HTML snippet that shows the backbone in 3Dmol.js (N, CA, C, O; Angstrom):
<script src="https://3Dmol.org/build/3Dmol-min.js"></script>
<div id="view" style="width:600px;height:400px;position:relative"></div>
<script>
const pdb = `
ATOM      1  N   MET A   1     -22.213 -45.146 -49.182  1.00  0.00           N
ATOM      2  CA  MET A   1     -20.876 -45.753 -50.259  1.00  0.00           C
ATOM      3  C   MET A   1     -19.556 -45.040 -50.525  1.00  0.00           C
ATOM      4  O   MET A   1     -19.326 -44.473 -51.594  1.00  0.00           O
ATOM      5  N   ALA A   2     -18.485 -45.106 -49.251  1.00  0.00           N
ATOM      6  CA  ALA A   2     -17.470 -44.388 -49.095  1.00  0.00           C
ATOM      7  C   ALA A   2     -16.571 -45.305 -50.178  1.00  0.00           C
ATOM      8  O   ALA A   2     -16.617 -46.499 -50.472  1.00  0.00           O
ATOM      9  N   LEU A   3     -15.723 -44.179 -50.640  1.00  0.00           N
ATOM     10  CA  LEU A   3     -14.719 -44.693 -51.912  1.00  0.00           C
ATOM     11  C   LEU A   3     -13.145 -43.841 -51.383  1.00  0.00           C
ATOM     12  O   LEU A   3     -12.981 -42.703 -50.942  1.00  0.00           O
ATOM     13  N   ASP A   4     -12.506 -44.563 -51.561  1.00  0.00           N
ATOM     14  CA  ASP A   4     -11.137 -43.279 -50.919  1.00  0.00           C
ATOM     15  C   ASP A   4     -10.258 -43.302 -52.327  1.00  0.00           C
ATOM     16  O   ASP A   4      -9.648 -44.178 -52.942  1.00  0.00           O
ATOM     17  N   PRO A   5     -10.498 -41.946 -52.510  1.00  0.00           N
ATOM     18  CA  PRO A   5      -9.685 -41.202 -54.096  1.00  0.00           C
ATOM     19  C   PRO A   5      -8.433 -41.855 -54.292  1.00  0.00           C
ATOM     20  O   PRO A   5      -8.041 -42.270 -55.383  1.00  0.00           O
ATOM     21  N   ALA A   6      -7.690 -41.956 -53.003  1.00  0.00           N
ATOM     22  CA  ALA A   6      -6.619 -42.404 -53.341  1.00  0.00           C
ATOM     23  C   ALA A   6      -6.107 -43.782 -54.171  1.00  0.00           C
ATOM     24  O   ALA A   6      -5.110 -44.043 -54.844  1.00  0.00           O
ATOM     25  N   SER A   7      -7.477 -44.624 -53.717  1.00  0.00           N
ATOM     26  CA  SER A   7      -7.724 -46.044 -54.958  1.00  0.00           C
ATOM     27  C   SER A   7      -7.961 -45.877 -55.917  1.00  0.00           C
ATOM     28  O   SER A   7      -8.135 -46.944 -56.507  1.00  0.00           O
ATOM     29  N   ILE A   8      -8.130 -44.785 -56.698  1.00  0.00           N
ATOM     30  CA  ILE A   8      -8.896 -44.795 -57.608  1.00  0.00           C
ATOM     31  C   ILE A   8      -7.618 -43.764 -58.835  1.00  0.00           C
ATOM     32  O   ILE A   8      -7.521 -42.540 -58.929  1.00  0.00           O
ATOM     33  N   PRO A   9      -6.856 -44.808 -59.563  1.00  0.00           N
ATOM     34  CA  PRO A   9      -5.926 -44.045 -60.350  1.00  0.00           C
ATOM     35  C   PRO A   9      -6.857 -42.789 -61.292  1.00  0.00           C
ATOM     36  O   PRO A   9      -7.976 -43.116 -61.686  1.00  0.00           O
ATOM     37  N   ASN A  10      -6.413 -41.603 -61.562  1.00  0.00           N
ATOM     38  CA  ASN A  10      -6.925 -40.661 -62.306  1.00  0.00           C
ATOM     39  C   ASN A  10      -8.047 -40.086 -61.485  1.00  0.00           C
ATOM     40  O   ASN A  10      -9.195 -39.838 -61.854  1.00  0.00           O
ATOM     41  N   ALA A  11      -7.629 -39.959 -60.585  1.00  0.00           N
ATOM     42  CA  ALA A  11      -9.179 -39.560 -59.315  1.00  0.00           C
ATOM     43  C   ALA A  11      -9.631 -38.342 -59.540  1.00  0.00           C
ATOM     44  O   ALA A  11     -10.753 -38.156 -59.069  1.00  0.00           O
ATOM     45  N   HIS A  12      -9.148 -37.419 -60.108  1.00  0.00           N
ATOM     46  CA  HIS A  12      -9.493 -36.149 -60.716  1.00  0.00           C
ATOM     47  C   HIS A  12      -9.509 -35.982 -62.377  1.00  0.00           C
ATOM     48  O   HIS A  12      -9.020 -35.098 -63.080  1.00  0.00           O
ATOM     49  N   ILE A  13     -10.048 -36.835 -62.626  1.00  0.00           N
ATOM     50  CA  ILE A  13     -10.505 -36.854 -64.004  1.00  0.00           C
ATOM     51  C   ILE A  13     -12.220 -36.360 -63.886  1.00  0.00           C
ATOM     52  O   ILE A  13     -12.955 -36.479 -62.905  1.00  0.00           O
ATOM     53  N   LYS A  14     -12.512 -35.837 -65.107  1.00  0.00           N
ATOM     54  CA  LYS A  14     -13.696 -35.165 -64.946  1.00  0.00           C
ATOM     55  C   LYS A  14     -14.949 -36.076 -65.213  1.00  0.00           C
ATOM     56  O   LYS A  14     -14.755 -36.962 -66.046  1.00  0.00           O
ATOM     57  N   VAL A  15     -16.033 -36.022 -64.728  1.00  0.00           N
ATOM     58  CA  VAL A  15     -17.044 -37.074 -65.491  1.00  0.00           C
ATOM     59  C   VAL A  15     -17.458 -36.769 -66.597  1.00  0.00           C
ATOM     60  O   VAL A  15     -18.248 -37.618 -67.008  1.00  0.00           O
ATOM     61  N   SER A  16     -17.248 -35.693 -67.500  1.00  0.00           N
ATOM     62  CA  SER A  16     -17.604 -35.985 -68.555  1.00  0.00           C
ATOM     63  C   SER A  16     -16.602 -36.804 -69.710  1.00  0.00           C
ATOM     64  O   SER A  16     -16.978 -37.093 -70.846  1.00  0.00           O
ATOM     65  N   LYS A  17     -15.447 -37.057 -69.224  1.00  0.00           N
ATOM     66  CA  LYS A  17     -14.908 -38.042 -69.749  1.00  0.00           C
ATOM     67  C   LYS A  17     -15.687 -39.582 -69.810  1.00  0.00           C
ATOM     68  O   LYS A  17     -15.529 -40.460 -70.658  1.00  0.00           O
ATOM     69  N   PHE A  18     -16.502 -39.585 -68.713  1.00  0.00           N
ATOM     70  CA  PHE A  18     -17.356 -41.035 -68.836  1.00  0.00           C
ATOM     71  C   PHE A  18     -18.780 -40.781 -69.462  1.00  0.00           C
ATOM     72  O   PHE A  18     -19.678 -41.516 -69.052  1.00  0.00           O
ATOM     73  N   ILE A  19     -19.058 -39.935 -70.299  1.00  0.00           N
ATOM     74  CA  ILE A  19     -20.121 -39.587 -70.957  1.00  0.00           C
ATOM     75  C   ILE A  19     -20.107 -39.612 -72.394  1.00  0.00           C
ATOM     76  O   ILE A  19     -19.361 -38.733 -72.824  1.00  0.00           O
ATOM     77  N   SER A  20     -20.708 -40.359 -73.383  1.00  0.00           N
ATOM     78  CA  SER A  20     -20.747 -40.936 -74.446  1.00  0.00           C
ATOM     79  C   SER A  20     -21.142 -39.919 -75.341  1.00  0.00           C
ATOM     80  O   SER A  20     -22.059 -39.253 -74.860  1.00  0.00           O
ATOM     81  N   HIS A  21     -20.714 -39.470 -76.712  1.00  0.00           N
ATOM     82  CA  HIS A  21     -21.377 -38.520 -77.341  1.00  0.00           C
ATOM     83  C   HIS A  21     -23.125 -38.862 -77.225  1.00  0.00           C
ATOM     84  O   HIS A  21     -23.789 -37.828 -77.157  1.00  0.00           O
ATOM     85  N   ASP A  22     -23.542 -39.528 -77.208  1.00  0.00           N
ATOM     86  CA  ASP A  22     -25.187 -39.828 -77.036  1.00  0.00           C
ATOM     87  C   ASP A  22     -25.419 -39.677 -75.550  1.00  0.00           C
ATOM     88  O   ASP A  22     -26.135 -40.443 -74.906  1.00  0.00           O
ATOM     89  N   LYS A  23     -24.815 -38.712 -75.079  1.00  0.00           N
ATOM     90  CA  LYS A  23     -25.226 -38.274 -73.621  1.00  0.00           C
ATOM     91  C   LYS A  23     -25.752 -39.731 -72.355  1.00  0.00           C
ATOM     92  O   LYS A  23     -26.501 -39.700 -71.378  1.00  0.00           O
ATOM     93  N   THR A  24     -24.928 -40.886 -72.990  1.00  0.00           N
ATOM     94  CA  THR A  24     -24.960 -41.892 -72.150  1.00  0.00           C
ATOM     95  C   THR A  24     -24.045 -42.197 -71.223  1.00  0.00           C
ATOM     96  O   THR A  24     -23.154 -41.348 -71.194  1.00  0.00           O
ATOM     97  N   TRP A  25     -23.890 -43.152 -70.377  1.00  0.00           N
ATOM     98  CA  TRP A  25     -22.774 -43.372 -69.356  1.00  0.00           C
ATOM     99  C   TRP A  25     -21.896 -44.338 -70.349  1.00  0.00           C
ATOM    100  O   TRP A  25     -22.475 -45.192 -71.019  1.00  0.00           O
ATOM    101  N   ASP A  26     -20.796 -44.207 -70.401  1.00  0.00           N
ATOM    102  CA  ASP A  26     -19.773 -45.319 -70.575  1.00  0.00           C
ATOM    103  C   ASP A  26     -19.341 -45.860 -69.751  1.00  0.00           C
ATOM    104  O   ASP A  26     -18.476 -45.464 -68.969  1.00  0.00           O
ATOM    105  N   VAL A  27     -20.074 -47.246 -69.799  1.00  0.00           N
ATOM    106  CA  VAL A  27     -19.877 -48.005 -68.420  1.00  0.00           C
ATOM    107  C   VAL A  27     -18.657 -48.848 -68.982  1.00  0.00           C
ATOM    108  O   VAL A  27     -18.115 -49.622 -68.193  1.00  0.00           O
ATOM    109  N   SER A  28     -18.305 -48.785 -69.938  1.00  0.00           N
ATOM    110  CA  SER A  28     -16.875 -49.551 -70.100  1.00  0.00           C
ATOM    111  C   SER A  28     -15.834 -48.654 -69.638  1.00  0.00           C
ATOM    112  O   SER A  28     -14.816 -49.087 -69.097  1.00  0.00           O
ATOM    113  N   LYS A  29     -16.003 -47.688 -69.789  1.00  0.00           N
ATOM    114  CA  LYS A  29     -14.588 -46.674 -68.710  1.00  0.00           C
ATOM    115  C   LYS A  29     -15.059 -46.386 -67.504  1.00  0.00           C
ATOM    116  O   LYS A  29     -14.410 -45.612 -66.802  1.00  0.00           O
ATOM    117  N   LEU A  30     -16.226 -46.924 -67.044  1.00  0.00           N
ATOM    118  CA  LEU A  30     -16.580 -46.466 -65.713  1.00  0.00           C
ATOM    119  C   LEU A  30     -16.280 -47.602 -65.015  1.00  0.00           C
ATOM    120  O   LEU A  30     -16.213 -47.503 -63.789  1.00  0.00           O
ATOM    121  N   SER A  31     -16.046 -48.878 -65.640  1.00  0.00           N
ATOM    122  CA  SER A  31     -15.425 -50.200 -64.925  1.00  0.00           C
ATOM    123  C   SER A  31     -14.057 -50.010 -64.884  1.00  0.00           C
ATOM    124  O   SER A  31     -13.428 -50.491 -63.941  1.00  0.00           O
ATOM    125  N   GLN A  32     -13.468 -49.360 -65.791  1.00  0.00           N
ATOM    126  CA  GLN A  32     -11.703 -48.888 -65.562  1.00  0.00           C
ATOM    127  C   GLN A  32     -11.164 -48.742 -64.085  1.00  0.00           C
ATOM    128  O   GLN A  32     -10.213 -49.164 -63.427  1.00  0.00           O
ATOM    129  N   VAL A  33     -12.529 -47.732 -63.861  1.00  0.00           N
ATOM    130  CA  VAL A  33     -11.853 -47.096 -62.451  1.00  0.00           C
ATOM    131  C   VAL A  33     -12.863 -47.571 -61.235  1.00  0.00           C
ATOM    132  O   VAL A  33     -12.605 -47.244 -60.077  1.00  0.00           O
ATOM    133  N   LEU A  34     -13.747 -48.171 -61.482  1.00  0.00           N
ATOM    134  CA  LEU A  34     -14.803 -48.184 -60.188  1.00  0.00           C
ATOM    135  C   LEU A  34     -15.404 -49.449 -60.177  1.00  0.00           C
ATOM    136  O   LEU A  34     -15.893 -50.067 -61.123  1.00  0.00           O
ATOM    137  N   PRO A  35     -15.295 -49.821 -58.774  1.00  0.00           N
ATOM    138  CA  PRO A  35     -15.696 -51.283 -58.765  1.00  0.00           C
ATOM    139  C   PRO A  35     -17.426 -51.459 -59.221  1.00  0.00           C
ATOM    140  O   PRO A  35     -18.282 -50.612 -58.965  1.00  0.00           O
ATOM    141  N   ILE A  36     -17.581 -52.284 -59.680  1.00  0.00           N
ATOM    142  CA  ILE A  36     -18.819 -52.726 -60.201  1.00  0.00           C
ATOM    143  C   ILE A  36     -20.388 -52.212 -59.501  1.00  0.00           C
ATOM    144  O   ILE A  36     -21.372 -51.738 -60.068  1.00  0.00           O
ATOM    145  N   ASN A  37     -20.190 -52.470 -58.320  1.00  0.00           N
ATOM    146  CA  ASN A  37     -21.452 -51.977 -57.275  1.00  0.00           C
ATOM    147  C   ASN A  37     -21.304 -50.496 -57.784  1.00  0.00           C
ATOM    148  O   ASN A  37     -22.387 -50.125 -58.235  1.00  0.00           O
ATOM    149  N   LEU A  38     -20.509 -49.696 -57.853  1.00  0.00           N
ATOM    150  CA  LEU A  38     -20.479 -47.825 -57.989  1.00  0.00           C
ATOM    151  C   LEU A  38     -20.803 -48.051 -59.332  1.00  0.00           C
ATOM    152  O   LEU A  38     -21.878 -47.494 -59.556  1.00  0.00           O
ATOM    153  N   VAL A  39     -20.402 -48.568 -60.248  1.00  0.00           N
ATOM    154  CA  VAL A  39     -20.314 -48.618 -61.636  1.00  0.00           C
ATOM    155  C   VAL A  39     -22.464 -48.429 -61.905  1.00  0.00           C
ATOM    156  O   VAL A  39     -23.121 -47.611 -62.549  1.00  0.00           O
ATOM    157  N   ARG A  40     -22.826 -49.484 -61.146  1.00  0.00           N
ATOM    158  CA  ARG A  40     -24.013 -49.863 -61.314  1.00  0.00           C
ATOM    159  C   ARG A  40     -24.861 -48.462 -60.736  1.00  0.00           C
ATOM    160  O   ARG A  40     -25.734 -48.049 -61.498  1.00  0.00           O
ATOM    161  N   VAL A  41     -24.720 -47.942 -59.840  1.00  0.00           N
ATOM    162  CA  VAL A  41     -25.026 -46.803 -59.062  1.00  0.00           C
ATOM    163  C   VAL A  41     -24.875 -45.464 -59.994  1.00  0.00           C
ATOM    164  O   VAL A  41     -25.889 -44.815 -60.254  1.00  0.00           O
ATOM    165  N   VAL A  42     -23.758 -45.110 -60.429  1.00  0.00           N
ATOM    166  CA  VAL A  42     -23.446 -44.386 -61.171  1.00  0.00           C
ATOM    167  C   VAL A  42     -24.445 -44.285 -62.564  1.00  0.00           C
ATOM    168  O   VAL A  42     -25.272 -43.388 -62.724  1.00  0.00           O
ATOM    169  N   SER A  43     -24.221 -45.261 -63.418  1.00  0.00           N
ATOM    170  CA  SER A  43     -25.032 -45.771 -64.509  1.00  0.00           C
ATOM    171  C   SER A  43     -26.350 -45.521 -63.879  1.00  0.00           C
ATOM    172  O   SER A  43     -26.833 -44.658 -64.612  1.00  0.00           O
ATOM    173  N   ALA A  44     -26.913 -45.686 -63.271  1.00  0.00           N
ATOM    174  CA  ALA A  44     -28.661 -45.320 -63.015  1.00  0.00           C
ATOM    175  C   ALA A  44     -28.971 -43.631 -62.796  1.00  0.00           C
ATOM    176  O   ALA A  44     -30.084 -43.142 -62.601  1.00  0.00           O
ATOM    177  N   VAL A  45     -27.740 -42.930 -62.881  1.00  0.00           N
ATOM    178  CA  VAL A  45     -27.946 -41.581 -62.755  1.00  0.00           C
ATOM    179  C   VAL A  45     -28.315 -40.996 -64.230  1.00  0.00           C
ATOM    180  O   VAL A  45     -27.456 -41.188 -65.091  1.00  0.00           O
ATOM    181  N   LEU A  46     -29.423 -40.347 -64.594  1.00  0.00           N
ATOM    182  CA  LEU A  46     -30.159 -39.820 -65.647  1.00  0.00           C
ATOM    183  C   LEU A  46     -29.067 -38.704 -66.042  1.00  0.00           C
ATOM    184  O   LEU A  46     -28.576 -38.019 -65.145  1.00  0.00           O
ATOM    185  N   ILE A  47     -28.657 -38.509 -67.492  1.00  0.00           N
ATOM    186  CA  ILE A  47     -27.673 -37.438 -67.459  1.00  0.00           C
ATOM    187  C   ILE A  47     -28.701 -36.587 -68.813  1.00  0.00           C
ATOM    188  O   ILE A  47     -28.980 -37.048 -69.920  1.00  0.00           O
ATOM    189  N   PRO A  48     -29.018 -35.482 -68.332  1.00  0.00           N
ATOM    190  CA  PRO A  48     -29.619 -34.678 -68.899  1.00  0.00           C
ATOM    191  C   PRO A  48     -29.540 -34.622 -70.640  1.00  0.00           C
ATOM    192  O   PRO A  48     -28.417 -34.657 -71.143  1.00  0.00           O
ATOM    193  N   LEU A  49     -30.334 -34.564 -71.229  1.00  0.00           N
ATOM    194  CA  LEU A  49     -30.359 -34.229 -73.210  1.00  0.00           C
ATOM    195  C   LEU A  49     -29.890 -32.966 -73.230  1.00  0.00           C
ATOM    196  O   LEU A  49     -28.906 -32.759 -73.940  1.00  0.00           O
ATOM    197  N   LEU A  50     -30.465 -31.867 -72.481  1.00  0.00           N
ATOM    198  CA  LEU A  50     -30.057 -30.845 -72.901  1.00  0.00           C
ATOM    199  C   LEU A  50     -28.657 -30.506 -72.657  1.00  0.00           C
ATOM    200  O   LEU A  50     -27.995 -31.142 -71.836  1.00  0.00           O
ATOM    201  N   ASN A  51     -28.208 -29.600 -73.285  1.00  0.00           N
ATOM    202  CA  ASN A  51     -26.862 -28.723 -72.763  1.00  0.00           C
ATOM    203  C   ASN A  51     -27.159 -27.201 -71.960  1.00  0.00           C
ATOM    204  O   ASN A  51     -27.189 -26.087 -72.483  1.00  0.00           O
ATOM    205  N   ILE A  52     -27.350 -27.542 -70.606  1.00  0.00           N
ATOM    206  CA  ILE A  52     -27.572 -26.465 -69.893  1.00  0.00           C
ATOM    207  C   ILE A  52     -26.254 -26.816 -68.582  1.00  0.00           C
ATOM    208  O   ILE A  52     -25.744 -27.883 -68.243  1.00  0.00           O
ATOM    209  N   PRO A  53     -26.024 -25.349 -68.080  1.00  0.00           N
ATOM    210  CA  PRO A  53     -24.389 -25.350 -67.405  1.00  0.00           C
ATOM    211  C   PRO A  53     -25.292 -26.137 -65.932  1.00  0.00           C
ATOM    212  O   PRO A  53     -26.488 -26.162 -65.641  1.00  0.00           O
ATOM    213  N   ASP A  54     -23.945 -26.764 -65.191  1.00  0.00           N
ATOM    214  CA  ASP A  54     -24.021 -27.397 -64.115  1.00  0.00           C
ATOM    215  C   ASP A  54     -24.314 -25.903 -63.114  1.00  0.00           C
ATOM    216  O   ASP A  54     -24.075 -24.708 -63.292  1.00  0.00           O
ATOM    217  N   SER A  55     -24.805 -26.520 -62.261  1.00  0.00           N
ATOM    218  CA  SER A  55     -24.908 -25.748 -60.838  1.00  0.00           C
ATOM    219  C   SER A  55     -25.335 -26.267 -59.340  1.00  0.00           C
ATOM    220  O   SER A  55     -25.932 -27.324 -59.138  1.00  0.00           O
ATOM    221  N   PHE A  56     -24.980 -25.465 -58.461  1.00  0.00           N
ATOM    222  CA  PHE A  56     -25.265 -26.357 -56.808  1.00  0.00           C
ATOM    223  C   PHE A  56     -26.480 -25.241 -56.549  1.00  0.00           C
ATOM    224  O   PHE A  56     -26.569 -24.063 -56.896  1.00  0.00           O
ATOM    225  N   ALA A  57     -27.417 -26.147 -55.759  1.00  0.00           N
ATOM    226  CA  ALA A  57     -28.456 -25.534 -55.484  1.00  0.00           C
ATOM    227  C   ALA A  57     -28.712 -26.457 -54.310  1.00  0.00           C
ATOM    228  O   ALA A  57     -28.333 -27.627 -54.255  1.00  0.00           O
ATOM    229  N   TRP A  58     -29.589 -25.627 -53.111  1.00  0.00           N
ATOM    230  CA  TRP A  58     -30.108 -26.246 -52.007  1.00  0.00           C
ATOM    231  C   TRP A  58     -30.993 -25.351 -51.305  1.00  0.00           C
ATOM    232  O   TRP A  58     -30.858 -24.138 -51.465  1.00  0.00           O
ATOM    233  N   GLY A  59     -32.129 -25.944 -50.335  1.00  0.00           N
ATOM    234  CA  GLY A  59     -32.939 -25.152 -50.270  1.00  0.00           C
ATOM    235  C   GLY A  59     -32.508 -24.703 -48.741  1.00  0.00           C
ATOM    236  O   GLY A  59     -31.410 -25.087 -48.339  1.00  0.00           O
ATOM    237  N   LEU A  60     -33.194 -24.041 -48.030  1.00  0.00           N
ATOM    238  CA  LEU A  60     -32.557 -23.488 -46.487  1.00  0.00           C
ATOM    239  C   LEU A  60     -33.597 -24.930 -45.647  1.00  0.00           C
ATOM    240  O   LEU A  60     -34.659 -25.512 -45.865  1.00  0.00           O
ATOM    241  N   THR A  61     -32.610 -24.970 -44.745  1.00  0.00           N
ATOM    242  CA  THR A  61     -33.276 -25.798 -43.778  1.00  0.00           C
ATOM    243  C   THR A  61     -33.803 -24.938 -42.389  1.00  0.00           C
ATOM    244  O   THR A  61     -33.493 -23.827 -41.959  1.00  0.00           O
ATOM    245  N   ARG A  62     -34.679 -25.914 -41.934  1.00  0.00           N
ATOM    246  CA  ARG A  62     -35.145 -24.648 -40.477  1.00  0.00           C
ATOM    247  C   ARG A  62     -33.480 -24.341 -39.649  1.00  0.00           C
ATOM    248  O   ARG A  62     -33.127 -23.186 -39.413  1.00  0.00           O
ATOM    249  N   SER A  63     -32.781 -25.298 -39.361  1.00  0.00           N
ATOM    250  CA  SER A  63     -31.850 -25.575 -38.409  1.00  0.00           C
ATOM    251  C   SER A  63     -30.258 -24.781 -39.203  1.00  0.00           C
ATOM    252  O   SER A  63     -29.142 -24.661 -38.696  1.00  0.00           O
ATOM    253  N   GLY A  64     -30.723 -24.380 -40.518  1.00  0.00           N
ATOM    254  CA  GLY A  64     -29.386 -23.895 -41.244  1.00  0.00           C
ATOM    255  C   GLY A  64     -28.397 -24.782 -41.644  1.00  0.00           C
ATOM    256  O   GLY A  64     -27.507 -24.348 -42.374  1.00  0.00           O
ATOM    257  N   GLU A  65     -28.390 -26.007 -41.283  1.00  0.00           N
ATOM    258  CA  GLU A  65     -27.634 -27.223 -41.822  1.00  0.00           C
ATOM    259  C   GLU A  65     -28.064 -27.547 -42.804  1.00  0.00           C
ATOM    260  O   GLU A  65     -29.244 -27.681 -43.128  1.00  0.00           O
ATOM    261  N   PHE A  66     -26.632 -27.791 -43.691  1.00  0.00           N
ATOM    262  CA  PHE A  66     -26.879 -28.447 -45.058  1.00  0.00           C
ATOM    263  C   PHE A  66     -27.477 -29.882 -44.834  1.00  0.00           C
ATOM    264  O   PHE A  66     -27.238 -30.621 -43.879  1.00  0.00           O
ATOM    265  N   SER A  67     -28.460 -30.178 -46.107  1.00  0.00           N
ATOM    266  CA  SER A  67     -29.011 -31.545 -45.687  1.00  0.00           C
ATOM    267  C   SER A  67     -28.862 -31.993 -47.347  1.00  0.00           C
ATOM    268  O   SER A  67     -28.840 -31.164 -48.257  1.00  0.00           O
ATOM    269  N   THR A  68     -28.762 -33.511 -47.545  1.00  0.00           N
ATOM    270  CA  THR A  68     -28.895 -33.813 -48.886  1.00  0.00           C
ATOM    271  C   THR A  68     -30.539 -33.789 -49.256  1.00  0.00           C
ATOM    272  O   THR A  68     -30.898 -33.678 -50.428  1.00  0.00           O
ATOM    273  N   LYS A  69     -31.381 -33.889 -48.292  1.00  0.00           N
ATOM    274  CA  LYS A  69     -32.540 -34.005 -48.595  1.00  0.00           C
ATOM    275  C   LYS A  69     -33.260 -32.539 -49.436  1.00  0.00           C
ATOM    276  O   LYS A  69     -34.284 -32.575 -50.118  1.00  0.00           O
ATOM    277  N   PHE A  70     -32.445 -31.353 -49.174  1.00  0.00           N
ATOM    278  CA  PHE A  70     -33.292 -30.605 -49.721  1.00  0.00           C
ATOM    279  C   PHE A  70     -32.029 -29.865 -50.971  1.00  0.00           C
ATOM    280  O   PHE A  70     -32.140 -28.715 -51.397  1.00  0.00           O
ATOM    281  N   ALA A  71     -31.196 -30.571 -51.269  1.00  0.00           N
ATOM    282  CA  ALA A  71     -30.860 -30.266 -52.145  1.00  0.00           C
ATOM    283  C   ALA A  71     -31.119 -30.891 -53.444  1.00  0.00           C
ATOM    284  O   ALA A  71     -31.604 -32.022 -53.415  1.00  0.00           O
ATOM    285  N   THR A  72     -30.860 -30.309 -54.665  1.00  0.00           N
ATOM    286  CA  THR A  72     -31.506 -30.349 -55.778  1.00  0.00           C
ATOM    287  C   THR A  72     -30.690 -30.244 -57.106  1.00  0.00           C
ATOM    288  O   THR A  72     -31.271 -30.278 -58.191  1.00  0.00           O
TER     289      THR A  72
END
`;
const viewer = $3Dmol.createViewer("view");
viewer.addModel(pdb, "pdb");
viewer.setStyle({}, {cartoon: {color: "spectrum"}});
viewer.zoomTo();
viewer.render();
</script>
């Protein structure tokens, strides 16, 4: 599902601006900047209840290529 960043006002806004104080997605705010099909996809992503730092991690593949299959 591709979306042209140029079509989104404030494309550089942080994800945290769309998360409410009770650690749920603010669907109202998401709906202001994303099409409804993407709002549904984003709002289905669970938000951790614990305050842990973000990180990037992925397992190695035999070929050495990155694959979302191994991303965590």
